[in-house]
C-alpha positions in Angstrom: -41.3 2.2 2.5 -39.1 -0.9 1.6 -36.0 -1.5 3.7 -32.6 -2.6 2.5 -30.5 -3.9 5.6 -26.7 -3.1 4.2 -24.1 -5.3 5.8 -20.0 -4.8 4.9 -17.9 -7.6 5.9 -14.5 -8.1 6.3 -13.1 -11.6 7.2 -16.0 -11.9 10.2 -18.0 -14.9 8.6 -19.2 -15.9 12.2 -20.1 -12.5 13.5 -21.9 -12.2 9.8 -24.0 -15.1 10.8 -24.8 -14.0 14.3 -26.3 -10.7 12.8 -28.4 -12.3 10.3 -29.6 -14.4 13.1 -30.8 -11.5 15.1 -32.4 -10.0 11.7 -34.2 -13.4 11.2 -36.3 -12.3 15.1 -37.7 -8.7 13.6 -41.1 -8.0 14.3 -41.3 -6.0 10.8 -42.8 -8.6 8.1 -40.0 -9.9 5.6 -42.4 -8.0 2.8 -41.2 -4.9 3.8 -37.4 -5.5 3.9 -34.5 -7.2 2.2 -30.7 -7.7 3.2 -28.0 -7.2 1.4 -24.2 -8.3 2.2 -21.3 -6.5 0.7 -18.3 -8.9 0.9 -14.7 -6.3 0.7 -12.2 -9.2 -0.3 -12.6 -11.4 2.8 -10.0 -14.1 2.5 -11.7 -16.0 5.1 -14.7 -18.4 3.5 -17.3 -15.4 3.8 -19.0 -16.5 0.6 -19.4 -19.9 1.2 -20.5 -19.8 4.7 -23.5 -17.3 3.7 -24.7 -19.1 0.5 -25.0 -22.2 3.2 -26.8 -20.2 5.3 -29.2 -18.2 3.0 -30.0 -21.7 1.4 -31.0 -23.2 4.9 -33.6 -20.4 5.3 -34.7 -20.4 1.5 -37.6 -22.1 1.5 -39.4 -20.4 4.8 -42.2 -18.3 4.3 -41.0 -15.8 6.6 -37.6 -15.6 5.4 -36.3 -12.2 3.7 -34.7 -11.7 0.4 -30.9 -12.2 1.3 -28.2 -11.2 -1.3 -24.5 -10.6 -1.3 -22.4 -9.0 -3.6 -18.2 -8.4 -3.9 -16.2 -5.1 -3.7 -13.4 -5.1 -5.1 -11.7 -1.7 -4.0 -11.0 -2.7 -0.4 -12.3 -0.2 2.0 -15.1 0.1 4.1 -16.5 3.6 2.4 -15.8 1.6 -0.9 -18.3 -1.4 0.3 -20.8 1.0 1.9 -21.1 3.1 -1.4 -21.4 -0.1 -3.3 -24.4 -1.1 -1.0 -26.1 2.4 -1.8 -25.6 1.3 -5.5 -26.8 -2.2 -5.0 -29.9 -1.7 -2.6 -33.3 -2.0 -3.7 -34.8 -0.8 -0.8 -35.6 3.1 -0.8 -34.7 3.5 2.7 -31.1 1.9 3.2 -29.6 0.4 6.7 -26.2 0.2 7.8 -24.8 -2.4 10.7 -21.8 -3.9 11.0 -20.7 -7.4 11.0 -20.1 -7.8 14.9 -23.6 -6.6 15.8 -26.7 -8.1 16.8 -30.3 -6.1 16.3 -32.7 -6.0 18.8 -36.3 -7.6 17.9 -38.1 -4.1 16.8 -35.0 -2.8 15.5 -36.9 -2.6 11.8 -39.9 -1.8 12.9 -38.6 1.2 14.6 -37.0 2.4 11.6 -40.3 1.9 9.3 -42.8 3.4 11.6 -40.5 6.4 12.4 -39.4 7.4 8.6 -42.1 5.9 6.7 -44.1 9.0 6.8 -41.0 11.4 5.8 -41.1 10.6 2.1 -37.2 10.8 0.8 -35.9 13.1 3.5 -35.5 10.7 6.4 -32.3 10.4 8.0 -32.1 8.2 11.5 -30.0 6.2 13.7 -30.3 4.8 17.2 -28.3 3.4 20.2 -25.2 1.4 20.0 -24.6 -1.0 23.2 -21.6 -2.8 23.7 -21.4 -6.3 24.9 -17.7 -6.8 26.3 -17.0 -10.4 25.7 -14.1 -10.3 28.4 -15.7 -7.7 30.6 -15.8 -4.2 30.6 -11.7 -2.9 31.2 -12.0 -0.4 34.6 -10.2 2.3 32.9 -13.1 2.8 30.4 -15.6 5.6 31.1 -18.3 7.0 28.5 -15.7 9.1 26.6 -13.2 6.6 25.8 -15.8 4.2 25.8 -17.3 5.9 22.5 -13.9 5.1 21.2 -13.3 1.8 21.4 -17.1 0.4 21.3 -18.9 2.9 19.3 -21.3 3.3 22.3 -24.2 5.4 22.2 -27.5 6.1 24.0 -29.2 8.8 24.9 -32.7 9.4 27.2 -35.4 7.5 25.7 -37.4 10.9 25.2 -34.9 12.3 22.8 -36.1 12.7 19.6 -33.2 14.2 17.3 -29.8 13.6 17.7 -28.1 16.8 19.8 -26.4 19.4 17.6 -23.0 17.8 17.0 -23.8 14.4 17.7 -24.4 12.0 14.8 -25.3 8.0 14.5 -22.4 5.8 14.5 -21.8 3.8 11.3 -23.0 0.4 13.0 -26.9 1.8 13.2 -27.6 4.8 10.9 -30.3 4.7 8.1 -30.8 7.1 5.2 -33.8 7.3 2.5 -32.0 6.3 -0.9 -32.2 10.2 -2.2 -30.2 11.5 0.8 -27.3 10.1 -1.2 -28.2 11.5 -4.6 -28.7 15.1 -2.4 -25.2 14.9 -0.4 -23.2 12.3 -2.0 -21.5 9.0 -0.5 -19.1 8.2 1.9 -15.2 9.6 1.2 -13.3 6.9 -0.1 -10.2 8.9 1.1 -11.5 8.0 5.1 -12.5 4.8 6.7 -11.4 1.5 7.2 -9.3 -0.5 4.7 -8.5 -4.0 5.8 -6.8 -3.8 9.7 -6.4 -0.2 9.3 -8.4 1.8 12.1 -8.7 4.7 10.1 -12.2 6.0 10.1 -14.2 9.4 9.9 -16.3 8.8 6.7 -19.5 8.7 8.6 -18.8 12.2 10.3 -17.5 13.5 7.1 -21.3 12.6 5.7 -22.8 13.9 8.3 -21.3 17.3 8.8 -21.9 17.5 4.5 -25.7 16.9 5.7 -25.9 19.3 9.0 -24.2 22.1 6.8 -27.9 22.2 5.6 -30.3 20.4 8.3 -30.2 19.3 11.4 -33.1 16.5 11.5 -31.6 13.5 12.2 -34.1 11.2 14.2 -33.1 9.5 17.3 -35.1 6.0 17.7 -34.4 4.9 21.0 -35.9 1.0 20.1 -33.8 0.5 17.2 -31.1 -0.6 19.4 -27.9 -3.0 18.1 -25.3 -4.8 20.3 -21.9 -4.2 19.3 -19.5 -7.3 20.2 -16.5 -6.2 21.9 -13.6 -8.6 22.0 -10.9 -8.6 24.4 -8.6 -6.7 21.5 -9.9 -4.1 21.7 -10.5 -3.6 25.1 -6.3 -2.8 26.0 -5.0 0.4 26.3 -2.6 -0.1 23.4 -5.8 -0.4 21.3 -7.3 2.5 23.2 -4.0 4.2 22.1 -4.4 3.3 18.2 -7.4 4.0 17.7 -7.4 7.4 18.8 -4.2 8.5 17.0 -6.4 7.2 13.8 -9.5 9.4 14.8 -6.8 12.2 14.9 -5.3 11.4 11.5 -8.8 11.3 10.0 -10.0 14.4 11.5 -6.8 15.4 9.9 -7.5 14.2 6.6 -11.1 15.2 7.1 -10.0 19.1 7.4 -6.7 19.3 5.6 -8.3 20.6 2.7 -9.9 23.7 3.6 -7.2 26.0 6.0 -10.6 27.6 8.0 -12.1 24.2 8.7 -8.7 23.1 10.2 -8.0 25.6 12.0 -11.4 25.8 13.5 -11.0 21.8 14.3 -7.5 22.6 15.8 -9.7 25.4 17.9 -12.2 22.8 18.9 -9.4 20.5 20.1 -8.0 23.1 22.9 -11.7 23.4 24.4 -11.4 19.4 24.3 -8.4 19.7 26.2 -9.5 22.1 28.3 -13.0 20.1 29.5 -10.3 16.5 29.4 -8.2 18.1 32.2 -11.2 19.0 34.4 -12.9 15.4 33.8 -9.3 13.9 34.4 -9.2 15.9 38.0 -12.7 14.9 39.1 -11.7 11.3 38.1 -8.6 11.6 40.1 -10.9 13.2 43.1 -13.1 9.9 43.0 -10.2 7.6 43.4 -10.4 6.4 39.5 -7.3 7.4 38.1 -7.5 4.7 35.7 -10.1 6.6 33.6 -8.5 9.5 33.9 -5.1 8.3 32.6 -7.2 6.8 29.9 -8.9 10.0 29.2 -5.8 11.8 28.9 -4.1 9.3 26.6 -7.1 9.0 24.1 -6.9 13.0 24.3 -3.2 13.4 23.7 -3.5 10.4 20.4 -6.0 12.5 19.0 -4.2 16.0 19.4 -0.8 14.0 17.8 -3.0 12.3 15.0 -4.6 15.8 14.0 -1.2 17.7 14.0 0.3 15.3 11.6 0.0 13.9 8.2 -0.8 10.0 7.7 2.6 8.5 6.7 
């Protein structure tokens, strides 16, 4: 099995180089993998900085093949789909340009998915690194929204029903996209927009026919979270866009949208119970953040994007 690691980047040259340096520490021999950077119209010096980095490592015997392409259509889904079409590997892993990976990251994917042929789908933990400290109001529920945090018990072999990998740590046999299609270009980040939903849209399409998404505990990524993403305003804004994304994802099918509204009612029941518990534990800031998150998601779900 040959792996292509796809990193879509937009105005994060410094973070991109940090991610690449972590990939150079992998235990998996570089004969089994390569790296593809998809530059999505970055306004900074991403291309030159990447080319200088590549040149520095070009003549090293243990250096992987590293290439860059530019996707002119703005949007993360466009960039990921370009990565799929350009990837040379028969297994494609997506990570983000503000992450670092553990040294066993690729080896874990290789060992667990090499024997699955053309049908493997997998993901692993996403561990946040808060550059200015984790906010006091963050709980494991709101933390997923602001940082993409994901981690199950080490003995977990498959993602639980209804749970999916995050966009910053997910891998697919390339034939998966021939069967289920790529990422919806109506969803996902576009420039500085916080719209999302393209990953859950793809995984729900896949889940309609299969549920065997492998959880790779050793394939860890570490997500750098700047101070700007640890404010209540950011939580409010990103939660609203989660709701908008869900509205866009489900609005083409009345039954699907109604089911999503019903599930929101149940989520409100859980939110109220958890908020009461946090309050009784004298952690009111966590209760407030949880209610705020749910309120904004609901508002986004009930309104079309303007």
